[in-house]
GUSESE-538543 format. One record per residue (C-alpha): residue in three letters; x, z, y. Coordinates in pm, 1 decimal, padded with zeros to 6 digits. Layout:
BEGIN
+---------+----------+----------+----------+
| residuo |       xx |       zz |       yy |
+---------+----------+----------+----------+
|     ala |        X |        Z |        Y |
...
+---------+----------+----------+----------+
***
This chain:
BEGIN
+---------+----------+----------+----------+
| residuo |       xx |       zz |       yy |
+---------+----------+----------+----------+
|     unk |  10823.3 |  11472.5 |  10505.2 |
|     unk |  10590.0 |  11695.5 |  10304.7 |
|     unk |  10319.3 |  11660.0 |  10566.3 |
|     unk |  10271.2 |  11298.2 |  10457.8 |
|     unk |  10127.1 |  11428.7 |  10130.0 |
|     unk |  09946.2 |  11735.6 |  10262.7 |
|     unk |  09569.2 |  11738.6 |  10242.4 |
|     unk |  09443.2 |  11625.4 |  10584.9 |
|     unk |  09224.3 |  11842.4 |  10805.4 |
|     unk |  08925.2 |  11607.9 |  10825.4 |
|     unk |  08752.7 |  11823.6 |  11084.9 |
|     unk |  09010.8 |  11714.5 |  11341.3 |
|     unk |  09011.9 |  11343.6 |  11256.3 |
|     unk |  08817.7 |  11059.6 |  11411.4 |
|     unk |  08639.7 |  10851.7 |  11146.2 |
|     unk |  08631.3 |  10549.4 |  11377.5 |
|     unk |  09010.7 |  10548.4 |  11411.7 |
|     unk |  09060.0 |  10603.9 |  11038.6 |
|     unk |  08823.3 |  10318.8 |  10950.9 |
|     unk |  08990.4 |  10081.7 |  11195.3 |
|     unk |  09332.1 |  10177.6 |  11062.1 |
|     unk |  09205.6 |  10132.9 |  10704.0 |
|     unk |  09071.9 |  09784.7 |  10779.9 |
|     unk |  09406.2 |  09693.7 |  10935.5 |
|     unk |  09593.1 |  09821.8 |  10629.1 |
|     unk |  09381.5 |  09601.1 |  10401.8 |
|     unk |  09456.4 |  09301.3 |  10622.7 |
|     unk |  09826.6 |  09386.4 |  10612.5 |
|     unk |  09830.5 |  09405.8 |  10232.1 |
|     unk |  09652.8 |  09070.3 |  10202.9 |
|     unk |  09885.0 |  08909.7 |  10458.5 |
|     unk |  10197.9 |  09033.2 |  10281.6 |
|     unk |  10061.6 |  08925.6 |  09943.2 |
|     unk |  10024.0 |  08574.8 |  10084.2 |
|     unk |  10376.8 |  08595.7 |  10228.8 |
|     unk |  10518.8 |  08677.3 |  09887.1 |
|     unk |  10318.7 |  08400.5 |  09721.5 |
|     unk |  10431.5 |  08137.0 |  09970.4 |
|     unk |  10790.9 |  08232.9 |  10055.1 |
|     unk |  10907.5 |  08406.8 |  09737.0 |
|     unk |  10702.5 |  08247.8 |  09459.3 |
|     unk |  10671.3 |  07903.4 |  09616.1 |
|     unk |  10292.1 |  07864.8 |  09610.6 |
|     unk |  10198.1 |  07583.7 |  09854.2 |
|     unk |  09966.6 |  07702.9 |  10132.2 |
|     unk |  10013.3 |  07488.9 |  10446.1 |
|     unk |  09751.5 |  07686.9 |  10639.6 |
|     unk |  09963.2 |  08001.3 |  10604.2 |
|     unk |  10242.0 |  07838.1 |  10801.7 |
|     unk |  10009.7 |  07741.7 |  11088.1 |
|     unk |  09856.6 |  07900.5 |  11395.4 |
|     unk |  09578.0 |  08070.9 |  11199.9 |
|     unk |  09816.3 |  08280.9 |  10992.2 |
|     unk |  10019.9 |  08361.5 |  11303.3 |
|     unk |  09706.5 |  08485.6 |  11479.4 |
|     unk |  09620.1 |  08691.8 |  11170.8 |
|     unk |  09965.2 |  08851.0 |  11167.6 |
|     unk |  09955.8 |  08922.6 |  11541.3 |
|     unk |  09612.3 |  09085.7 |  11517.4 |
|     unk |  09740.2 |  09317.7 |  11244.1 |
|     unk |  10056.6 |  09428.7 |  11421.0 |
|     unk |  09891.0 |  09459.2 |  11763.6 |
|     unk |  09619.8 |  09682.7 |  11619.3 |
|     unk |  09872.5 |  09904.9 |  11440.1 |
|     unk |  10095.9 |  09945.0 |  11742.9 |
|     unk |  09811.2 |  10006.5 |  11986.4 |
|     unk |  09654.1 |  10264.5 |  11753.9 |
|     unk |  09991.0 |  10435.4 |  11716.6 |
|     unk |  10023.6 |  10466.7 |  12092.4 |
|     unk |  09665.7 |  10593.1 |  12122.3 |
|     unk |  09727.5 |  10862.7 |  11859.0 |
|     unk |  10064.3 |  10959.1 |  12010.4 |
|     unk |  09885.5 |  11051.5 |  12332.3 |
|     unk |  09677.5 |  11314.8 |  12154.5 |
|     unk |  09932.2 |  11428.5 |  11893.3 |
|     unk |  10107.0 |  11767.0 |  11908.8 |
|     unk |  10412.4 |  11686.3 |  11697.6 |
|     unk |  10501.6 |  11340.1 |  11821.8 |
|     unk |  10877.8 |  11394.7 |  11812.7 |
|     unk |  10876.9 |  11524.7 |  11454.9 |
|     unk |  10646.7 |  11250.5 |  11332.2 |
|     unk |  10847.8 |  10991.4 |  11519.8 |
|     unk |  11164.6 |  11107.6 |  11346.5 |
|     unk |  10992.2 |  11079.7 |  11005.8 |
|     unk |  10860.3 |  10729.3 |  11074.7 |
|     unk |  11196.5 |  10616.1 |  11214.3 |
|     unk |  11368.4 |  10754.0 |  10904.4 |
|     unk |  11127.4 |  10568.5 |  10676.7 |
|     unk |  11190.6 |  10248.8 |  10873.0 |
|     unk |  11563.4 |  10297.5 |  10822.4 |
|     unk |  11504.7 |  10351.1 |  10449.0 |
|     unk |  11307.7 |  10024.4 |  10429.7 |
|     unk |  11591.5 |  09840.6 |  10604.7 |
|     unk |  11855.7 |  09982.0 |  10369.7 |
|     unk |  11645.5 |  09902.3 |  10061.8 |
|     unk |  11596.2 |  09539.5 |  10163.5 |
|     unk |  11963.1 |  09496.0 |  10257.3 |
|     unk |  12071.0 |  09628.9 |  09917.8 |
|     unk |  11811.3 |  09470.8 |  09688.3 |
|     unk |  11662.0 |  09174.1 |  09878.5 |
|     unk |  11923.8 |  09063.7 |  10133.2 |
|     unk |  11758.8 |  08724.1 |  10173.7 |
|     unk |  11442.7 |  08904.8 |  10288.3 |
|     unk |  11615.2 |  09186.1 |  10473.7 |
|     unk |  11425.2 |  09383.4 |  10736.4 |
|     unk |  11610.3 |  09490.8 |  11049.8 |
|     unk |  11412.6 |  09669.0 |  11320.0 |
|     unk |  11078.6 |  09634.5 |  11145.5 |
|     unk |  10749.0 |  09779.8 |  11256.1 |
|     unk |  10820.6 |  10131.7 |  11124.5 |
|     unk |  11148.4 |  10147.6 |  11317.0 |
|     unk |  10963.2 |  10032.7 |  11626.8 |
|     unk |  10676.9 |  10281.8 |  11595.2 |
|     unk |  10918.3 |  10565.4 |  11515.2 |
|     unk |  11129.4 |  10475.5 |  11819.5 |
|     unk |  10823.9 |  10458.5 |  12044.2 |
|     unk |  10696.7 |  10794.2 |  11917.4 |
|     unk |  11034.4 |  10953.3 |  11987.8 |
|     unk |  11040.0 |  10806.9 |  12338.2 |
|     unk |  10678.1 |  10902.3 |  12407.2 |
|     unk |  10726.6 |  11251.0 |  12265.6 |
|     unk |  11028.7 |  11314.6 |  12485.1 |
|     unk |  10876.0 |  11157.2 |  12796.2 |
|     unk |  10511.8 |  11263.1 |  12749.9 |
|     unk |  10500.3 |  11501.4 |  13052.0 |
|     unk |  10634.9 |  11225.7 |  13277.4 |
|     unk |  10411.7 |  10956.9 |  13126.0 |
|     unk |  10100.9 |  11170.5 |  13173.0 |
|     unk |  10169.8 |  11209.6 |  13545.0 |
|     unk |  10083.2 |  10842.5 |  13591.4 |
|     unk |  09707.4 |  10778.2 |  13625.0 |
|     unk |  09574.1 |  10633.5 |  13299.8 |
|     unk |  09435.2 |  10316.8 |  13458.3 |
|     unk |  09762.6 |  10243.7 |  13638.3 |
|     unk |  09963.7 |  10310.9 |  13323.0 |
|     unk |  09736.1 |  10090.5 |  13115.0 |
|     unk |  09750.4 |  09796.5 |  13357.2 |
|     unk |  10127.8 |  09822.5 |  13411.5 |
|     unk |  10201.1 |  09855.8 |  13038.3 |
|     unk |  09979.8 |  09560.5 |  12947.4 |
|     unk |  10134.9 |  09351.8 |  13226.5 |
|     unk |  10485.8 |  09435.3 |  13103.6 |
|     unk |  10387.9 |  09344.6 |  12747.6 |
|     unk |  10247.7 |  09011.9 |  12864.9 |
|     unk |  10549.1 |  08942.4 |  13085.6 |
|     unk |  10811.5 |  09018.9 |  12820.4 |
|     unk |  10629.7 |  08873.9 |  12518.2 |
|     unk |  10879.8 |  08587.2 |  12497.9 |
|     unk |  11191.8 |  08792.5 |  12572.9 |
|     unk |  11317.1 |  08739.8 |  12217.5 |
|     unk |  11306.4 |  08364.6 |  12278.6 |
|     unk |  11492.9 |  08391.0 |  12607.6 |
|     unk |  11211.1 |  08392.2 |  12862.1 |
|     unk |  10986.2 |  08598.8 |  13080.4 |
|     unk |  10635.2 |  08467.1 |  13125.9 |
|     unk |  10269.2 |  08541.8 |  13064.2 |
|     unk |  10211.3 |  08606.7 |  12695.1 |
|     unk |  10319.4 |  08273.9 |  12536.0 |
|     unk |  10368.3 |  08081.5 |  12861.8 |
|     unk |  10742.8 |  08079.0 |  12952.8 |
|     unk |  10817.9 |  08099.4 |  13324.4 |
|     unk |  11170.2 |  08234.3 |  13376.4 |
|     unk |  11482.6 |  08187.7 |  13164.1 |
|     unk |  11672.4 |  08509.7 |  13088.8 |
|     unk |  12055.4 |  08523.5 |  13103.0 |
|     unk |  12223.3 |  08436.9 |  12773.6 |
|     unk |  12456.6 |  08734.2 |  12824.3 |
|     unk |  12171.1 |  08964.5 |  12718.0 |
|     unk |  12174.2 |  08826.6 |  12363.5 |
|     unk |  12493.4 |  08969.5 |  12216.9 |
|     unk |  12470.6 |  09191.0 |  11908.5 |
|     unk |  12265.7 |  09419.3 |  11685.0 |
|     unk |  12208.1 |  09669.8 |  11965.9 |
|     unk |  12066.9 |  09405.4 |  12198.5 |
|     unk |  11851.9 |  09282.4 |  11906.5 |
|     unk |  11707.0 |  09633.8 |  11873.2 |
|     unk |  11623.3 |  09630.1 |  12242.8 |
|     unk |  11461.9 |  09285.7 |  12219.9 |
|     unk |  11740.3 |  09036.2 |  12288.7 |
|     unk |  11858.8 |  08902.3 |  11948.6 |
|     unk |  12173.5 |  08689.2 |  11923.4 |
|     unk |  12137.5 |  08340.2 |  11772.7 |
|     unk |  12260.6 |  08448.0 |  11428.1 |
|     unk |  12024.3 |  08745.9 |  11399.2 |
|     unk |  11765.3 |  08736.0 |  11120.8 |
|     unk |  11496.0 |  08971.1 |  10996.1 |
|     unk |  11181.6 |  08907.0 |  10792.6 |
|     unk |  10998.6 |  09177.3 |  10991.4 |
|     unk |  11123.1 |  09206.8 |  11349.2 |
|     unk |  10962.5 |  09427.8 |  11613.5 |
|     unk |  11211.5 |  09518.0 |  11888.8 |
|     unk |  11145.5 |  09766.4 |  12167.7 |
|     unk |  11082.5 |  09485.4 |  12415.7 |
|     unk |  10802.1 |  09378.0 |  12432.8 |
|     unk |  10635.6 |  09600.1 |  12171.0 |
|     unk |  10704.5 |  09938.1 |  12331.5 |
|     unk |  10484.1 |  09823.7 |  12619.1 |
|     unk |  10195.8 |  09758.5 |  12380.3 |
|     unk |  10250.7 |  10108.0 |  12235.9 |
|     unk |  10226.2 |  10247.6 |  12588.8 |
|     unk |  09913.3 |  10039.9 |  12646.4 |
|     unk |  09756.6 |  10230.4 |  12357.0 |
|     unk |  09896.9 |  10556.5 |  12493.5 |
|     unk |  09721.3 |  10505.8 |  12826.7 |
|     unk |  09410.1 |  10368.6 |  12657.7 |
|     unk |  09361.4 |  10719.9 |  12522.9 |
|     unk |  09361.0 |  10849.6 |  12878.7 |
|     unk |  09101.6 |  10589.9 |  12978.2 |
|     unk |  08850.8 |  10629.4 |  12697.3 |
|     unk |  08994.3 |  10868.6 |  12441.9 |
|     unk |  08727.2 |  11134.0 |  12491.9 |
|     unk |  08448.2 |  10880.9 |  12445.0 |
|     unk |  08607.6 |  10737.0 |  12129.3 |
|     unk |  08675.8 |  11077.0 |  11976.4 |
|     unk |  08317.9 |  11182.1 |  12052.8 |
|     unk |  08171.8 |  10900.3 |  11841.8 |
|     unk |  07978.3 |  11063.5 |  11556.8 |
|     unk |  07992.1 |  10765.2 |  11322.1 |
|     unk |  08116.7 |  10882.8 |  10983.6 |
|     unk |  08289.7 |  10556.2 |  10909.4 |
|     unk |  08309.2 |  10391.7 |  10568.1 |
|     unk |  08452.3 |  10624.9 |  10305.6 |
|     unk |  08698.1 |  10379.2 |  10139.6 |
|     unk |  08826.7 |  10259.6 |  10477.1 |
|     unk |  08859.7 |  10616.1 |  10602.3 |
|     unk |  09059.0 |  10711.8 |  10293.3 |
|     unk |  09292.4 |  10414.1 |  10330.2 |
|     unk |  09334.0 |  10485.3 |  10700.7 |
|     unk |  09428.4 |  10847.0 |  10636.2 |
|     unk |  09706.8 |  10734.5 |  10402.1 |
|     unk |  09822.3 |  10429.8 |  10596.9 |
|     unk |  10188.8 |  10530.0 |  10609.0 |
|     unk |  10214.0 |  10599.1 |  10236.8 |
|     unk |  10039.8 |  10271.6 |  10155.7 |
|     unk |  10275.1 |  10085.7 |  10388.3 |
|     unk |  10577.2 |  10230.1 |  10208.9 |
|     unk |  10446.4 |  10141.0 |  09863.3 |
|     unk |  10247.2 |  09821.0 |  09905.8 |
|     unk |  10529.7 |  09566.2 |  09904.6 |
|     unk |  10699.8 |  09687.8 |  09582.9 |
|     unk |  10358.7 |  09704.6 |  09413.2 |
|     unk |  10255.5 |  09358.2 |  09533.6 |
|     unk |  10591.6 |  09208.8 |  09437.7 |
|     unk |  10577.8 |  09369.0 |  09092.8 |
|     unk |  10226.1 |  09242.3 |  09026.5 |
|     unk |  10308.5 |  08892.6 |  09146.4 |
|     unk |  10630.5 |  08889.0 |  08946.2 |
|     unk |  10437.3 |  08984.6 |  08631.5 |
|     unk |  10179.3 |  08716.4 |  08705.2 |
|     unk |  10444.7 |  08451.9 |  08770.8 |
|     unk |  10640.6 |  08544.5 |  08456.6 |
|     unk |  10370.0 |  08595.6 |  08198.2 |
|     unk |  10029.3 |  08478.5 |  08321.7 |
|     unk |  10098.1 |  08174.3 |  08540.8 |
|     unk |  10257.5 |  07967.8 |  08258.0 |
|     unk |  09936.6 |  08003.1 |  08059.3 |
|     unk |  09733.1 |  07805.2 |  08313.9 |
+---------+----------+----------+----------+
***
Protein backbone atom coordinates (compact mmCIF):
# COMPACT_ATOMS: atom_id res chain seq x y z
CA UNK A 1 0.00 0.00 0.00
CA UNK A 2 2.88 2.34 0.81
CA UNK A 3 4.12 2.18 -2.75
CA UNK A 4 1.10 4.23 -3.83
CA UNK A 5 2.62 7.20 -2.00
CA UNK A 6 6.29 6.53 -2.73
CA UNK A 7 8.12 9.01 -4.92
CA UNK A 8 8.06 7.55 -8.45
CA UNK A 9 11.21 6.71 -10.38
CA UNK A 10 10.63 9.03 -13.34
CA UNK A 11 13.58 7.61 -15.24
CA UNK A 12 11.63 4.40 -15.80
CA UNK A 13 8.31 6.00 -16.77
CA UNK A 14 6.92 6.80 -20.18
CA UNK A 15 5.72 10.41 -20.38
CA UNK A 16 3.34 9.55 -23.23
CA UNK A 17 1.53 6.95 -21.11
CA UNK A 18 1.43 9.26 -18.09
CA UNK A 19 0.00 12.12 -20.15
CA UNK A 20 -2.64 9.90 -21.73
CA UNK A 21 -3.57 8.52 -18.32
CA UNK A 22 -3.69 12.07 -16.91
CA UNK A 23 -6.01 13.25 -19.69
CA UNK A 24 -8.26 10.27 -19.03
CA UNK A 25 -8.34 11.04 -15.30
CA UNK A 26 -9.45 14.62 -16.01
CA UNK A 27 -12.22 13.31 -18.26
CA UNK A 28 -13.27 10.87 -15.54
CA UNK A 29 -13.48 13.61 -12.90
CA UNK A 30 -15.57 15.80 -15.20
CA UNK A 31 -17.85 12.90 -16.13
CA UNK A 32 -18.45 11.94 -12.50
CA UNK A 33 -19.04 15.58 -11.54
CA UNK A 34 -21.79 15.69 -14.16
CA UNK A 35 -23.17 12.38 -12.85
CA UNK A 36 -23.46 13.81 -9.36
CA UNK A 37 -25.06 17.01 -10.64
CA UNK A 38 -27.67 15.16 -12.69
CA UNK A 39 -28.49 12.05 -10.63
CA UNK A 40 -27.83 13.23 -7.07
CA UNK A 41 -28.49 16.97 -7.15
CA UNK A 42 -31.19 16.91 -9.81
CA UNK A 43 -29.71 19.40 -12.29
CA UNK A 44 -31.47 18.92 -15.66
CA UNK A 45 -29.06 17.98 -18.45
CA UNK A 46 -30.86 15.93 -21.14
CA UNK A 47 -27.69 15.60 -23.23
CA UNK A 48 -26.00 13.73 -20.38
CA UNK A 49 -28.58 10.97 -20.64
CA UNK A 50 -28.04 10.54 -24.39
CA UNK A 51 -25.63 8.80 -26.73
CA UNK A 52 -22.98 11.52 -26.45
CA UNK A 53 -22.50 11.03 -22.72
CA UNK A 54 -22.48 7.25 -23.19
CA UNK A 55 -19.73 7.57 -25.80
CA UNK A 56 -17.80 9.84 -23.42
CA UNK A 57 -18.08 7.31 -20.60
CA UNK A 58 -17.06 4.41 -22.85
CA UNK A 59 -14.01 6.29 -24.15
CA UNK A 60 -12.86 6.91 -20.57
CA UNK A 61 -13.25 3.35 -19.33
CA UNK A 62 -11.87 1.76 -22.51
CA UNK A 63 -8.75 3.92 -22.30
CA UNK A 64 -8.20 3.09 -18.62
CA UNK A 65 -8.64 -0.63 -19.09
CA UNK A 66 -6.51 -0.84 -22.22
CA UNK A 67 -3.72 1.18 -20.57
CA UNK A 68 -3.89 -1.08 -17.53
CA UNK A 69 -3.42 -4.15 -19.70
CA UNK A 70 -0.57 -2.48 -21.59
CA UNK A 71 1.24 -1.63 -18.34
CA UNK A 72 0.59 -5.09 -16.86
CA UNK A 73 2.56 -6.60 -19.73
CA UNK A 74 5.69 -4.69 -18.74
CA UNK A 75 5.21 -4.64 -14.95
CA UNK A 76 7.33 -6.72 -12.57
CA UNK A 77 4.96 -6.84 -9.60
CA UNK A 78 1.63 -7.40 -11.31
CA UNK A 79 0.28 -9.81 -8.69
CA UNK A 80 1.08 -7.50 -5.78
CA UNK A 81 -0.31 -4.44 -7.53
CA UNK A 82 -3.36 -6.39 -8.60
CA UNK A 83 -4.04 -7.38 -5.00
CA UNK A 84 -3.77 -3.72 -3.92
CA UNK A 85 -6.12 -2.49 -6.65
CA UNK A 86 -8.60 -5.30 -5.96
CA UNK A 87 -8.51 -4.44 -2.26
CA UNK A 88 -9.18 -0.77 -3.00
CA UNK A 89 -12.09 -1.78 -5.25
CA UNK A 90 -13.51 -3.84 -2.40
CA UNK A 91 -13.11 -0.85 -0.05
CA UNK A 92 -15.02 1.37 -2.50
CA UNK A 93 -17.83 -1.20 -2.67
CA UNK A 94 -18.09 -1.47 1.12
CA UNK A 95 -18.06 2.32 1.54
CA UNK A 96 -20.88 2.83 -0.95
CA UNK A 97 -22.94 -0.02 0.52
CA UNK A 98 -22.62 1.47 4.01
CA UNK A 99 -22.96 5.19 3.27
CA UNK A 100 -24.65 5.49 -0.15
CA UNK A 101 -26.64 2.28 -0.68
CA UNK A 102 -28.76 3.89 -3.39
CA UNK A 103 -25.56 4.53 -5.36
CA UNK A 104 -23.76 1.35 -4.36
CA UNK A 105 -20.88 0.06 -6.47
CA UNK A 106 -20.55 -3.69 -6.96
CA UNK A 107 -17.79 -4.93 -9.25
CA UNK A 108 -16.64 -1.48 -10.30
CA UNK A 109 -13.69 -0.64 -12.48
CA UNK A 110 -11.09 -1.04 -9.70
CA UNK A 111 -12.35 -4.53 -8.88
CA UNK A 112 -12.17 -5.38 -12.57
CA UNK A 113 -8.65 -4.03 -13.11
CA UNK A 114 -7.42 -5.67 -9.90
CA UNK A 115 -8.93 -9.00 -10.99
CA UNK A 116 -7.40 -8.72 -14.45
CA UNK A 117 -3.98 -7.88 -13.00
CA UNK A 118 -4.15 -10.91 -10.72
CA UNK A 119 -5.13 -13.15 -13.63
CA UNK A 120 -2.49 -11.67 -15.94
CA UNK A 121 0.18 -11.84 -13.25
CA UNK A 122 -0.51 -15.51 -12.57
CA UNK A 123 -0.86 -16.45 -16.24
CA UNK A 124 1.78 -14.13 -17.75
CA UNK A 125 4.19 -16.92 -18.85
CA UNK A 126 1.35 -18.70 -20.66
CA UNK A 127 -0.06 -15.49 -22.15
CA UNK A 128 3.35 -14.47 -23.50
CA UNK A 129 3.70 -17.75 -25.39
CA UNK A 130 0.96 -16.59 -27.76
CA UNK A 131 2.25 -14.35 -30.58
CA UNK A 132 1.33 -10.73 -29.84
CA UNK A 133 -0.62 -10.21 -33.07
CA UNK A 134 -2.66 -13.38 -32.54
CA UNK A 135 -3.34 -12.47 -28.92
CA UNK A 136 -4.36 -8.94 -29.86
CA UNK A 137 -6.76 -10.05 -32.60
CA UNK A 138 -8.30 -12.86 -30.51
CA UNK A 139 -8.72 -10.64 -27.43
CA UNK A 140 -10.31 -7.82 -29.43
CA UNK A 141 -12.61 -10.29 -31.19
CA UNK A 142 -13.69 -11.78 -27.85
CA UNK A 143 -14.34 -8.30 -26.46
CA UNK A 144 -16.46 -7.42 -29.49
CA UNK A 145 -18.31 -10.74 -29.38
CA UNK A 146 -19.15 -10.60 -25.67
CA UNK A 147 -19.82 -6.86 -25.38
CA UNK A 148 -23.54 -7.50 -24.89
CA UNK A 149 -23.19 -10.53 -22.60
CA UNK A 150 -24.59 -8.54 -19.67
CA UNK A 151 -27.75 -7.93 -21.70
CA UNK A 152 -28.11 -11.59 -22.63
CA UNK A 153 -26.50 -11.73 -26.07
CA UNK A 154 -23.41 -12.50 -28.06
CA UNK A 155 -22.82 -10.32 -31.08
CA UNK A 156 -20.47 -7.79 -32.63
CA UNK A 157 -19.97 -4.87 -30.26
CA UNK A 158 -23.54 -3.49 -29.91
CA UNK A 159 -25.14 -5.70 -32.58
CA UNK A 160 -26.89 -8.68 -30.87
CA UNK A 161 -26.72 -11.95 -32.80
CA UNK A 162 -27.20 -14.87 -30.40
CA UNK A 163 -29.31 -15.11 -27.24
CA UNK A 164 -27.49 -16.58 -24.23
CA UNK A 165 -29.20 -19.09 -21.89
CA UNK A 166 -31.07 -17.47 -19.02
CA UNK A 167 -29.56 -20.07 -16.67
CA UNK A 168 -26.28 -18.12 -16.78
CA UNK A 169 -27.82 -15.15 -14.97
CA UNK A 170 -28.25 -16.42 -11.42
CA UNK A 171 -26.50 -14.58 -8.59
CA UNK A 172 -23.74 -12.26 -7.43
CA UNK A 173 -21.01 -14.64 -8.62
CA UNK A 174 -22.42 -14.79 -12.14
CA UNK A 175 -22.73 -10.97 -12.04
CA UNK A 176 -19.00 -10.75 -11.26
CA UNK A 177 -18.28 -12.96 -14.25
CA UNK A 178 -20.52 -10.89 -16.53
CA UNK A 179 -23.98 -12.46 -16.30
CA UNK A 180 -26.03 -10.33 -13.85
CA UNK A 181 -29.43 -11.53 -12.61
CA UNK A 182 -32.44 -9.27 -13.28
CA UNK A 183 -32.41 -7.77 -9.78
CA UNK A 184 -28.71 -6.88 -9.81
CA UNK A 185 -27.80 -3.19 -9.60
CA UNK A 186 -24.58 -1.22 -9.47
CA UNK A 187 -23.81 2.41 -10.33
CA UNK A 188 -20.39 1.36 -11.67
CA UNK A 189 -20.39 -2.14 -13.16
CA UNK A 190 -17.45 -3.68 -15.00
CA UNK A 191 -17.60 -7.50 -14.91
CA UNK A 192 -14.86 -9.81 -16.15
CA UNK A 193 -16.77 -10.51 -19.36
CA UNK A 194 -16.34 -8.62 -21.66
CA UNK A 195 -13.85 -6.24 -20.02
CA UNK A 196 -11.09 -8.74 -19.26
CA UNK A 197 -10.75 -9.20 -23.02
CA UNK A 198 -10.15 -5.48 -23.49
CA UNK A 199 -7.51 -5.67 -20.74
CA UNK A 200 -5.84 -8.50 -22.66
CA UNK A 201 -6.09 -6.44 -25.85
CA UNK A 202 -3.95 -3.83 -24.10
CA UNK A 203 -1.66 -6.56 -22.79
CA UNK A 204 -0.94 -7.81 -26.30
CA UNK A 205 -0.79 -4.27 -27.68
CA UNK A 206 2.38 -3.90 -25.63
CA UNK A 207 3.84 -6.87 -27.46
CA UNK A 208 2.92 -5.31 -30.81
CA UNK A 209 4.21 -1.79 -30.33
CA UNK A 210 5.37 -1.42 -26.74
CA UNK A 211 9.01 -0.83 -27.63
CA UNK A 212 8.11 1.91 -30.10
CA UNK A 213 5.79 3.64 -27.60
CA UNK A 214 8.28 3.45 -24.75
CA UNK A 215 10.99 4.83 -27.05
CA UNK A 216 9.05 8.03 -27.72
CA UNK A 217 11.13 10.91 -26.34
CA UNK A 218 8.25 13.35 -25.93
CA UNK A 219 8.36 14.77 -22.41
CA UNK A 220 4.61 15.11 -22.20
CA UNK A 221 2.76 17.94 -20.49
CA UNK A 222 3.86 18.39 -16.88
CA UNK A 223 0.38 18.74 -15.27
CA UNK A 224 -0.97 15.76 -17.22
CA UNK A 225 2.09 13.69 -16.37
CA UNK A 226 1.68 14.49 -12.68
CA UNK A 227 -2.01 13.56 -12.71
CA UNK A 228 -1.24 10.37 -14.63
CA UNK A 229 1.40 9.31 -12.11
CA UNK A 230 -1.14 9.62 -9.29
CA UNK A 231 -4.17 8.26 -11.14
CA UNK A 232 -5.06 5.64 -8.53
CA UNK A 233 -4.92 8.06 -5.61
CA UNK A 234 -7.01 10.60 -7.51
CA UNK A 235 -9.55 7.91 -8.37
CA UNK A 236 -9.91 6.99 -4.70
CA UNK A 237 -10.38 10.59 -3.58
CA UNK A 238 -12.17 12.35 -6.43
CA UNK A 239 -15.75 11.28 -5.72
CA UNK A 240 -15.82 12.28 -2.02
CA UNK A 241 -14.18 15.61 -2.93
CA UNK A 242 -16.59 16.27 -5.81
CA UNK A 243 -19.60 15.29 -3.71
CA UNK A 244 -18.46 17.50 -0.83
CA UNK A 245 -17.93 20.51 -3.10
CA UNK A 246 -21.27 20.03 -4.83
CA UNK A 247 -23.04 19.53 -1.52
CA UNK A 248 -21.57 22.80 -0.22
CA UNK A 249 -22.59 24.56 -3.43
CA UNK A 250 -26.11 23.12 -3.31
CA UNK A 251 -26.54 23.99 0.38
CA UNK A 252 -25.04 27.45 0.63
CA UNK A 253 -24.30 28.95 -2.79
CA UNK A 254 -27.08 27.70 -5.08
CA UNK A 255 -29.91 29.35 -3.07
CA UNK A 256 -28.24 32.72 -3.59
CA UNK A 257 -28.74 32.61 -7.36
